[in-house]
N, C-alpha and C positions, 0 to 999 in steps of 0.2 A: 469166507476168509477174506480179509482185506488184502488189497493188492500191496505188494511191497514196493517201496520207492527205491529206485536205483540211486546209489550214491555216486556222485561224480567226484573225481579226484580234483582237488583244488589246483588251479593253474598257477604256476610259479610266476610271480611278478618280476619283471626285470628290476634289479637293484640299481639304485641311484649311485653314480660314481662317488667314491669317498674322497674326501680331501686328503692329500698326502699327510701321513703322520710324521710328527717330528721325531727324530731319533731319541731313544731312551737316554742315551748317554751323549751329551754334547761335549764339545771341546771345553776344557776347564778355562776359566778366566785366568789372566796372568796375575802374578803376585800372591799375596796372602790368601785371597779368595780362592785362587786356583789350588793352592796347597790344601786348604780346608776342604774344598770340594773333592779332591783326589783322595784325601784321607777318609772322608765321610762316605765315599762310594760303596764300600762293602757293607757298612752298617745300613745305608739307605736301601740297598738291594735286599738285605735281610728283612728290614722293616716292611718293604713293599710286598714281600712274600707272605706276610702274616695276614690274618683276617682284618678287615677294615676297622673292626671295633677294638683291635688290640691296643693301639696308641691312646685312644680316649680312656679305656679301662685302666691301662697302666698309669696314666696321669692322675685319674681319680684315686687309684689305690695309693699312689705316692702322696697325694695331698691329704687324704683321710688318715693314712698311717702317720704322716708327718705331724698332723695336728693332734692325733690321739696318743702317740707314743711318748715315752719319757723324753725329757728335753734333749739330751745328747743325741739320741737316735732320731728324734723328730726333726731337729735342725738339720741333721745330715740328709734325711729324706727330702726335706723341703729344698735344700740346696741342690740335691740331685735333680729334682723336678725343675728348678730354675735353670740349671745347666741344660737339661733336655729341651725345654721350651726356647731358651736362648739360642741353642745350636740350630734347631729347626727354623727359628725366626731368621737367623743370620743367613742360612742357606736359601730361604725363600724371599729374602729382602728384595732382590732385583725385580721380581715379578708381581709384587703386591702393591696396592695403592696406598694412599695416605691414611685412610681410615683403618685399613687392615694393619698397617705399620703401627699405628697408635695403639690398637688393641693388643698387638703382640708385645709392645713395650710395656703397656699397662699390666699385662698378665705377668711378665717377668718381675715387674716392680711390686705387684701385689704378693707374689710368692716370696720375694726377698723380704718384704715387710712382715709377712707372716713368720718367716724364719727369725727376723730380728725381734719380733714380739715374743716368740718362744724363748729366745735368749734372755730377754729382759724380764720376763714374767715368771 
């Protein structure tokens, strides 16, 4: 019979100290931005509690349904998608860089162009 090897318990490595986390909710900015941030807080908390794939899937569903539906429904769905992307872009604007800002503006522009194309076509 072969000798059994004794298993040693792995030793716990000391954890590196973590950098202090920023608070989830910061003080809202003054003016219009602060009003929008305060009004958006419940919806953002709800969205953050959903699975990570929820928002991309929702966006894809709105886009595909908007392009495939009859004109009146399709335009409405595309406008809803443009509002969603515009709202999230507005909220993230202070923390994104120039290229990211351009992509967000381009996305809203393309969705609005698709809605206008549905109206004219």
